[in-house]
Steps between C-alpha positions, in 0.01 A plus 500: 500500500636830412359827627578853366420787719383828363478834688419829342747720699869471604504335836822667612335841447214421751645334810263345745251219540444453135854431405550275813194305401607443150854386577391268797239345282747439211763343732236285680370365169860427391562297819183296416655401170319765273715650233455885525610797298411859402303629200756658278360682200820471303528115545373357172552141630289547812288200595279423790216281622365776735515884475449621854421861488527720807250774485284587192603321190474680165229357275729448208748295719208274591411433148862439387551264798184296423595479117831354617320240721618664826253508787469842681472533872434863626597591854284800563450775760337836462452838673124427529590235771510794753132565429197359678321268249146594593240320275379825344844611402574160345169525300590841366850389401371194327244709315761743385735211391221334296417843345864557392508151354177563304620845365859415414445134387677211664837543313538861567372463845802261568761703332394855583389436874757216537228265631575199293701352773189415709340297229805364306741395782478136590520572873499796724696506834455764770625536859161670580181288479294821507665619178421167332137535611501841340628383167260212492206724570590799289689343200296172511800277548424127580579425869668181390770712331606692798736393784561683820859425623666685784856631441769308673693564815872474494622204721685714782171652612372143593830429683491772756502380857653604823577846392532765768237771453589864465241759606449658160283460205613462135384645179633330187497643140680742267471855625226671266179702544282194433619347831439807710822463712522875566165497662576191703846635600340833617237324707746256632701781658189693623369180674848376611455168319836362375498391138782358284451564136671248274520557127700698233414851376285480188699637200196706380415657842805721581305786660299260713797307603659829616186583704523154662867537578417814689242313702765233618605586845697184599279439805129452400575492129794298368580401145676201357532602132711211379344225298533202719456128425204284602673357806584847635149630425334203659718565819405869495133428477511203739667697778263796475174563691313524173484606138330827394412553134293815422505495127229699299504195254601141543361225280638224739784624729762219482660599836163453674483137414872462602425671837212253558720206413736633778201544730555879529198738550413728215329837468412602134286761321132396471526427129232266359768300320676423829178438693377256236822299537604527877159547662526501880874377500623849502386837649403801286530875500191675374519775241561796487829388639592849651212480733532135613862409496594641841251313721529177287872499525532550866236243572673252265833556657364465849318188432803346303723570796254341747491198265872471463496590148347168383153393383327165462537310171291686230195361367636560145787244435823656361654277240874448417594589142544132425141438590386783282697365216328182520162662496607699189616179326159356555349801321747433217381132486129601486598705189605164334870533555680220688856480635 
């Protein structure tokens, strides 16, 4: 079985959970005996059994792949995952989609709006069951073609034990406005809640990074800016009293699942995407964040300290990447491709 990965942006230019997920998945599949490679437009001898597209796959590429006898698996996530899928909203979206299809015709509907993936892909994978429900109801995708598969957790997060706890929280992620680290740092100092921020400065957020640097006081707000490996990160998370993630947008939040694997408490923004995945396994800050972060942060820190920085095993079951790879291979098999 040979799988070619396609992604529509340079991974190195967008550091974060997306790139981590892609490389971890590729390596895990390789360890399971799957031959993997990258879609290279200049490679005239390119061959594959499966085209695994990360994000939306262009309609023309879908057609070319199928003409070559290649099955297409699309790994999808979307910004609509942060919205509440109320029945009335879904009905309106479905109506508008059907209207667009009728006005444009199926071929132009697929190419102009880039919607062909939903009907033409042989299988759709998402880490968010709510988003799969959305595409089924709005784009009329058969449920049998969709597969909800959690992202994997790196092995060191399962192997944390006996760490001496330190009385601070951690916030993990590149420093950029989307993550709201400046707001969190300001409130941490005001409320005297110690937080260690872990993550590199985002290359496209220089002014925001400077603002964050000015908020670092070395006492309540510390910053470990170097990119650390999974063993070190697992130790930083495992020895903390809890993880705080106050992003304005998260489709999944890889580090949340990793923290749950390490049995560390989590406080996150009350995004529908996160609530639909993690349910009651984590705590949430209501929006608008400015008005609710301070009381939520102090309550979370006090509670975490009383509990010794640990929580009971989560209802959701974190998976190792090797387990995720096996689930993805089963999807490939359902498409008619065998090892």
